[in-house]
C-alpha positions in Angstrom: 4.9 19.4 -16.9 5.9 15.7 -16.7 6.1 13.3 -19.6 6.8 9.7 -20.2 10.5 10.1 -19.9 10.4 12.1 -16.6 11.0 10.4 -13.3 8.4 12.3 -11.4 4.9 13.3 -12.5 3.4 16.6 -12.0 1.7 16.6 -8.5 0.6 20.2 -8.4 -3.1 19.4 -8.7 -2.8 16.6 -6.2 -0.9 18.8 -3.7 -3.5 21.6 -4.2 -6.2 19.0 -3.4 -4.4 17.8 -0.3 -4.0 21.4 0.9 -7.7 22.0 0.2 -8.6 18.9 2.3 -6.5 20.2 5.1 -8.0 23.7 4.9 -11.5 22.1 4.9 -10.9 20.4 8.2 -10.0 16.9 7.1 -7.9 15.1 9.7 -5.6 13.1 7.3 -5.1 11.9 3.8 -4.4 8.5 2.4 -2.1 8.7 -0.6 -2.5 6.0 -3.2 -2.0 5.7 -6.9 -2.6 1.9 -7.0 -5.1 0.7 -9.5 -5.0 3.9 -11.5 -1.5 5.0 -12.0 1.3 2.7 -10.9 0.0 -0.2 -8.9 3.1 -2.1 -7.5 3.1 -5.6 -8.9 4.5 -8.8 -7.5 6.8 -9.0 -10.6 7.9 -5.4 -10.1 7.9 -4.5 -6.4 10.4 -1.7 -6.9 7.5 0.4 -8.2 6.6 0.8 -4.5 9.4 3.3 -4.3 7.4 5.5 -6.7 4.6 5.5 -4.1 7.0 6.3 -1.3 8.4 9.3 -3.3 4.9 10.6 -4.2 3.7 10.3 -0.6 6.8 12.1 0.7 6.2 15.0 -1.7 2.6 15.4 -0.6 3.6 15.1 3.1 6.1 18.0 2.7 3.2 20.1 1.4 0.7 19.7 4.2 0.8 19.6 8.0 -1.9 17.0 8.7 -1.1 13.3 8.9 -0.3 11.5 5.7 -1.0 7.7 5.3 1.2 5.9 2.8 0.0 3.0 0.6 1.4 0.1 -1.5 3.4 -1.5 1.3 1.6 -4.8 0.9 3.6 -5.7 -2.2 6.7 -6.0 0.0 5.2 -8.7 2.2 7.7 -10.4 4.5 10.7 -9.4 2.3 10.4 -12.5 0.1 10.1 -10.4 -3.0 12.0 -9.5 -6.2 13.6 -6.4 -4.8 17.4 -6.3 -5.1 19.3 -7.3 -2.0 19.9 -10.5 -0.1 18.5 -9.6 3.3 14.7 -10.2 3.3 14.2 -8.2 6.4 15.5 -5.0 4.6 13.1 -5.7 1.8 10.0 -6.2 3.9 6.8 -4.3 4.5 7.7 -3.9 8.2 11.2 -2.6 7.4 10.0 0.0 4.9 7.0 1.1 7.1 9.2 1.6 10.1 11.9 3.4 8.1 9.6 5.7 6.2 7.8 6.7 9.5 11.1 7.2 11.3 12.6 9.3 8.5 9.4 11.5 8.3 8.3 10.4 4.8 4.9 9.3 6.1 2.9 9.4 9.4 1.1 6.1 9.1 1.1 3.1 6.8 -2.0 1.6 5.2 -2.1 -2.1 4.7 -5.4 -2.7 2.8 -4.8 -6.0 1.0 -2.6 -7.3 3.8 -5.4 -6.7 6.3 -7.6 -8.9 4.1 -5.0 -11.7 4.1 -4.6 -11.5 7.9 -7.0 -9.3 9.8 -4.7 -9.7 12.9 -1.6 -8.6 11.0 -0.8 -5.5 13.1 -1.5 -7.2 16.4 0.7 -10.2 15.3 3.5 -7.9 14.1 3.5 -5.8 17.2 3.4 -9.0 19.4 6.3 -10.6 17.6 4.3 -13.5 16.1 5.7 -15.1 13.0 2.6 -16.9 11.8 1.4 -14.0 9.7 -0.5 -14.8 6.6 1.1 -12.5 4.0 -0.9 -11.3 1.0 -0.3 -13.5 -2.0 -0.7 -10.5 -4.3 -3.1 -12.5 -6.4 -5.6 -9.5 -6.6 -8.6 -11.8 -6.0 -9.9 -9.2 -3.5 -9.8 -6.6 -6.3 -11.7 -9.0 -8.6 -14.4 -9.2 -6.0 -14.5 -5.4 -5.6 -14.8 -4.9 -9.3 -17.6 -7.3 -9.4 -19.3 -5.4 -6.6 -19.2 -8.3 -4.2 -18.1 -8.6 -0.6 -14.3 -8.5 -0.7 -11.8 -10.4 1.3 -8.9 -12.8 0.9 -9.8 -15.7 -1.3 -6.4 -17.3 -0.6 -6.9 -17.7 3.2 -10.6 -17.5 3.6 -13.0 -20.1 2.1 -15.9 -17.7 2.3 -14.4 -15.3 -0.2 -13.0 -18.2 -2.3 -16.6 -19.4 -2.7 -17.8 -16.0 -3.7 -15.0 -15.6 -6.2 -15.8 -19.0 -7.6 -19.5 -18.2 -8.0 -18.7 -14.9 -9.9 -15.9 -16.2 -12.1 
């Protein structure tokens, strides 16, 4: 079993559950540990690699599509990951790399889709005016308060709801 000094937690139960989902006829699984185990933080974006590793381990255990999470913390590469080239530290770079290398089948961009609902279309069309998630977690604050959730940074509607509930 894993402990605090181990670099990988015990995923036997998680893998067994993923296999059960597959056997039950589910079409895919979204792997996420954010909010409960190791949510990547703006201050520590390298924790996203933990998510990548965990997702890859689950993907190797099932044959149906696996969606990876936590990519939003990488934004446009303007983050605190080591390295000088922002493009090689970006959400797009790691999403494409992990799909190409078979670590994941799809990439989920939950918070990023709140920040810019046209994110995928803009990215695929080569637009550069993408509103990247500010990683402020206001959307989570709204969820925890059981309110409509969206991006309070880029959308006045959600900013007003957040202000009312704070």
